[in-house]
C-alpha positions as CSV (number, residue, x, y, z in Angstrom):
1,M,20.0,127.5,247.8
2,V,21.6,128.5,251.1
3,P,21.4,126.3,254.1
4,F,19.4,128.0,256.9
5,S,22.3,127.7,259.3
6,H,24.4,129.9,257.0
7,V,21.9,132.7,256.3
8,S,23.5,135.2,258.6
9,E,27.0,134.5,257.3
10,V,25.9,135.1,253.7
11,G,24.0,138.3,254.6
12,L,20.4,137.2,253.9
13,R,17.6,138.7,255.9
14,K,13.9,138.4,256.1
15,V,11.6,140.3,253.7
16,T,10.8,143.7,255.0
17,R,7.4,144.1,256.7
18,N,4.8,146.5,255.4
19,G,5.4,148.9,258.3
20,E,9.0,149.4,257.3
21,M,8.0,149.7,253.7
22,A,5.6,152.5,254.7
23,K,8.4,154.3,256.5
24,M,10.6,154.0,253.4
25,L,7.9,155.3,251.1
26,N,7.2,158.1,253.5
27,F,10.9,159.0,253.6
28,L,11.0,159.1,249.8
29,S,8.0,161.4,249.6
30,C,8.9,163.9,252.3
31,G,12.3,163.0,253.9
32,D,15.4,165.1,253.7
33,C,18.7,163.7,252.3
34,K,22.1,165.3,252.3
35,S,24.9,164.5,249.9
36,S,28.4,165.7,249.2
37,S,28.9,168.1,246.3
38,D,32.0,166.2,245.1
39,W,30.9,163.1,243.1
40,K,33.8,161.0,244.4
41,D,33.0,161.6,248.1
42,R,29.3,161.2,247.3
43,F,29.9,157.9,245.6
44,K,32.0,156.6,248.5
45,E,29.2,157.5,251.0
46,N,26.5,156.0,248.8
47,S,28.5,152.8,248.3
48,A,28.7,152.4,252.1
49,K,25.0,153.0,252.4
50,M,24.2,150.5,249.7
51,Q,26.4,147.8,251.3
52,S,24.7,148.3,254.7
53,G,21.6,146.6,253.5
54,S,19.4,149.0,255.3
55,L,16.2,149.8,253.3
56,L,16.2,153.4,254.5
57,E,19.8,154.0,253.5
58,V,19.2,152.6,250.1
59,A,16.1,154.8,249.8
60,E,18.3,157.8,250.8
61,V,20.8,156.9,248.0
62,L,17.9,156.7,245.5
63,K,16.4,160.0,246.6
64,A,19.7,161.9,246.6
65,L,20.7,160.6,243.2
66,V,17.3,161.4,241.7
67,A,17.5,164.9,243.1
68,I,21.0,165.4,241.8
69,Q,20.0,164.1,238.4
70,S,17.2,166.6,238.2
71,H,19.6,169.5,237.9
72,K,22.8,168.0,236.5
73,S,24.0,164.8,234.9
74,L,25.3,161.9,237.0
75,S,28.6,160.1,236.4
76,F,28.5,156.7,234.8
77,R,29.1,155.0,238.2
78,E,26.3,157.0,239.9
79,K,23.9,156.1,237.1
80,K,24.7,152.4,237.8
81,M,24.2,153.0,241.5
82,L,20.9,154.7,240.8
83,D,19.7,151.7,238.8
84,R,20.9,149.3,241.5
85,A,19.1,151.2,244.3
86,R,16.0,151.4,242.3
87,N,16.0,147.7,241.4
88,M,16.7,146.8,245.1
89,L,13.7,148.9,246.3
90,V,11.4,147.7,243.6
91,A,12.2,144.1,244.2
92,E,11.8,144.5,248.0
93,L,8.5,146.4,247.6
94,A,7.1,143.9,245.2
95,T,8.0,141.0,247.4
96,S,6.8,142.7,250.6
97,R,3.5,143.9,249.2
98,G,2.8,140.8,246.9
99,V,2.6,142.9,243.7
100,D,4.5,142.5,240.4
101,E,7.6,144.7,239.8
102,P,6.0,147.1,237.3
103,E,3.3,148.0,239.9
104,A,6.0,148.3,242.6
105,A,7.9,150.7,240.3
106,V,4.8,152.8,239.9
107,I,4.4,152.9,243.7
108,L,8.0,153.9,244.2
109,A,7.8,156.6,241.5
110,K,4.7,158.1,243.2
111,A,6.5,158.2,246.5
112,L,9.4,160.0,244.8
113,G,7.1,162.4,243.1
114,V,8.4,161.4,239.7
115,Q,5.6,161.6,237.1
116,L,7.1,159.7,234.2
117,A,8.8,156.8,235.9
118,I,6.1,154.4,234.7
119,P,7.5,151.1,233.5
120,R,7.4,150.5,229.8
121,A,5.3,147.4,230.2
122,V,2.6,149.4,231.9
123,V,2.8,152.2,229.4
124,S,2.7,150.0,226.4
125,A,-0.4,148.2,227.7
126,T,-2.3,151.5,227.6
127,R,-0.7,153.5,224.8
128,P,2.5,153.4,222.7
129,F,5.7,154.4,224.4
130,V,7.0,157.8,223.3
131,P,10.6,158.4,224.2
132,P,11.4,161.7,226.1
133,R,13.0,164.6,224.4
134,P,16.8,164.5,225.0
135,G,17.8,166.9,227.7
136,A,14.3,167.8,228.9
137,R,14.3,168.3,232.7
138,E,10.9,166.9,233.3
139,Y,12.2,163.5,232.1
140,F,15.0,163.2,234.7
141,A,13.4,159.9,235.9
142,A,14.0,158.1,232.6
143,S,16.7,156.1,234.3
144,L,14.0,154.8,236.7
145,L,12.4,152.9,233.8
146,P,13.4,149.3,233.7
């Protein structure tokens, strides 16, 4: 628990409204993102965006890393950052829309245009989970699974 008088000092903010969530989902589905070709520079830029707390900047990090992951492998640090960005957006989306996190992950995956980023809990409820073939490009969203 944080006293209300210390909220701004700690860095807490109000839950994002649905209008801002719609902007974020729209950006994920059709926005442009630029990133450096050197992974060290890209990591530094993405770290600054993640620390800003801006939902759109976190969405930009997620979109850029998913796009990069579709054609080459990410470094270990970038994979961790991808997971953190995904978890931040899923938690914010779930809280803002009043849905559970697996459903929020499906909404996020649809916005990204990722077909197989359905949480294991949702998949196992409908059919047994079949792991993707190693190295298959169409499974680049495997890191989006919880």
